[in-house]
C-alpha positions as a Markdown table, in Angstrom:
| # | Residue | x | y | z |
|---|---|---|---|---|
| 1 | Unk | 160.9 | 28.4 | -49.5 |
| 2 | Unk | 159.3 | 30.6 | -47.2 |
| 3 | Unk | 155.7 | 30.0 | -49.3 |
| 4 | Unk | 156.6 | 26.5 | -48.6 |
| 5 | Unk | 156.8 | 27.1 | -44.9 |
| 6 | Unk | 153.8 | 29.3 | -44.7 |
| 7 | Unk | 151.4 | 27.2 | -46.3 |
| 8 | Unk | 152.4 | 23.8 | -45.0 |
| 9 | Unk | 151.6 | 25.4 | -41.6 |
| 10 | Unk | 148.6 | 26.6 | -42.8 |
| 11 | Unk | 147.5 | 23.4 | -43.6 |
| 12 | Unk | 148.7 | 21.9 | -40.2 |
| 13 | Unk | 146.1 | 24.2 | -38.2 |
| 14 | Unk | 143.6 | 23.4 | -40.8 |
| 15 | Unk | 143.5 | 19.8 | -40.3 |
| 16 | Unk | 143.8 | 20.3 | -36.5 |
| 17 | Unk | 140.6 | 22.3 | -36.7 |
| 18 | Unk | 138.9 | 20.1 | -38.8 |
| 19 | Unk | 140.4 | 17.0 | -36.1 |
| 20 | Unk | 138.9 | 19.4 | -33.3 |
| 21 | Unk | 135.4 | 19.6 | -35.4 |
| 22 | Unk | 135.4 | 16.1 | -35.3 |
| 23 | Unk | 136.0 | 15.4 | -32.0 |
| 24 | Unk | 133.5 | 17.8 | -30.7 |
| 25 | Unk | 130.4 | 16.8 | -32.6 |
| 26 | Unk | 130.5 | 12.4 | -32.2 |
| 27 | Unk | 129.8 | 13.2 | -28.5 |
| 28 | Unk | 127.2 | 15.7 | -28.8 |
| 29 | Unk | 125.6 | 12.8 | -31.3 |
| 30 | Unk | 126.0 | 10.5 | -28.4 |
| 31 | Unk | 124.1 | 12.5 | -25.6 |
| 32 | Unk | 121.4 | 13.4 | -28.9 |
| 33 | Unk | 120.6 | 9.8 | -28.9 |
| 34 | Unk | 121.0 | 9.1 | -25.3 |
| 35 | Unk | 118.2 | 11.5 | -24.7 |
| 36 | Unk | 116.0 | 10.6 | -27.7 |
| 37 | Unk | 116.2 | 7.0 | -25.6 |
| 38 | Unk | 114.9 | 8.4 | -22.7 |
| 39 | Unk | 112.7 | 10.5 | -23.7 |
| 40 | Unk | 110.9 | 7.1 | -25.7 |
| 41 | Unk | 111.0 | 5.2 | -22.8 |
| 42 | Unk | 109.2 | 7.9 | -20.5 |
| 43 | Unk | 106.9 | 9.5 | -22.8 |
| 44 | Unk | 104.1 | 6.2 | -23.1 |
């Protein structure tokens, strides 16, 4: 029974790490796209 609790806790932690990674990557992609548009407008 203790092993079941530990594996469940481990899964919860891994799931949270994946969620945090998803949350952190999305704004970075948005910023990169905005910078790309700004540089494309200012280049010519």
